[in-house]
C-alpha positions as CSV (number, residue, x, y, z in Angstrom):
1,M,-51.4,-61.5,4.6
2,R,-50.7,-58.3,6.4
3,F,-47.7,-56.1,5.9
4,S,-46.6,-53.6,8.8
5,V,-44.2,-50.8,9.2
6,Y,-43.7,-49.6,12.7
7,P,-43.0,-45.8,13.3
8,N,-40.5,-46.5,16.0
9,D,-38.5,-49.1,13.9
10,H,-35.0,-48.8,12.6
11,T,-33.4,-48.7,9.2
12,M,-32.8,-50.9,7.0
13,R,-36.0,-50.5,5.0
14,H,-38.1,-53.4,5.9
15,V,-41.6,-54.7,6.6
16,H,-43.2,-57.2,8.9
17,A,-45.3,-59.7,7.2
18,V,-47.8,-61.8,8.9
19,L,-49.5,-64.9,7.3
20,G,-51.5,-66.9,9.8
21,R,-49.1,-67.8,12.6
22,T,-46.0,-67.2,10.4
23,R,-44.0,-63.9,10.9
24,V,-41.3,-62.7,8.5
25,V,-39.2,-59.6,8.5
26,I,-38.5,-58.8,5.0
27,D,-35.8,-56.3,3.7
28,L,-36.8,-54.0,0.8
29,L,-33.5,-53.5,-1.1
30,A,-32.6,-50.5,-3.2
31,S,-32.0,-52.9,-6.0
32,G,-35.8,-53.7,-6.0
33,D,-35.2,-57.1,-4.6
34,V,-36.5,-58.5,-1.2
35,R,-34.9,-60.9,1.2
36,I,-35.5,-62.3,4.6
37,A,-33.9,-59.9,7.1
38,D,-30.4,-61.0,8.4
39,R,-31.4,-61.0,12.1
40,E,-32.5,-63.3,14.9
41,R,-36.1,-64.3,14.7
42,A,-36.5,-62.9,11.1
43,V,-38.9,-65.9,10.7
44,S,-41.0,-67.1,13.5
45,P,-42.0,-69.6,14.6
46,P,-38.6,-71.2,13.8
47,N,-40.4,-74.1,12.2
48,A,-42.8,-72.0,10.1
49,K,-43.9,-73.7,6.8
50,K,-41.4,-72.8,4.0
51,S,-44.5,-72.4,1.7
52,D,-45.7,-69.6,3.9
53,V,-42.4,-67.9,4.0
54,R,-42.2,-68.2,0.2
55,K,-45.7,-66.7,-0.1
56,T,-44.8,-63.7,2.0
57,L,-41.6,-63.1,-0.1
58,A,-43.6,-63.4,-3.4
59,L,-46.3,-60.9,-2.2
60,A,-43.6,-58.5,-1.1
61,V,-42.0,-58.6,-4.6
62,A,-45.5,-58.1,-6.1
63,N,-46.2,-55.1,-3.9
64,F,-42.7,-53.8,-3.7
65,D,-43.5,-50.3,-4.7
66,E,-46.3,-49.8,-2.4
67,L,-44.3,-51.2,0.5
68,V,-41.5,-48.8,-0.2
69,E,-43.9,-45.9,-0.4
70,L,-45.4,-47.1,3.1
71,W,-42.0,-47.2,4.6
72,E,-40.9,-43.8,3.2
73,S,-44.1,-42.3,4.2
74,I,-43.2,-43.2,7.9
75,H,-39.4,-42.9,7.8
76,G,-38.5,-40.9,4.8
77,K,-36.3,-41.9,2.0
78,A,-33.7,-44.6,2.7
């Protein structure tokens, strides 16, 4: 599993998760929750295994504070 935050990316606070061939854009909400981003191609490939998507979300929850810290170190406070 790899999480990435891109320096030239836009707000809403989010990370890009990669697990094998599955890519998921995950929003990091102010409430402390995570969700799949509401955008086209937030999950790719479109037929990605649901278990892989669930795993990316679970790991984002488990590492929420560190992911927020990473986002804010690049983009500032949201």
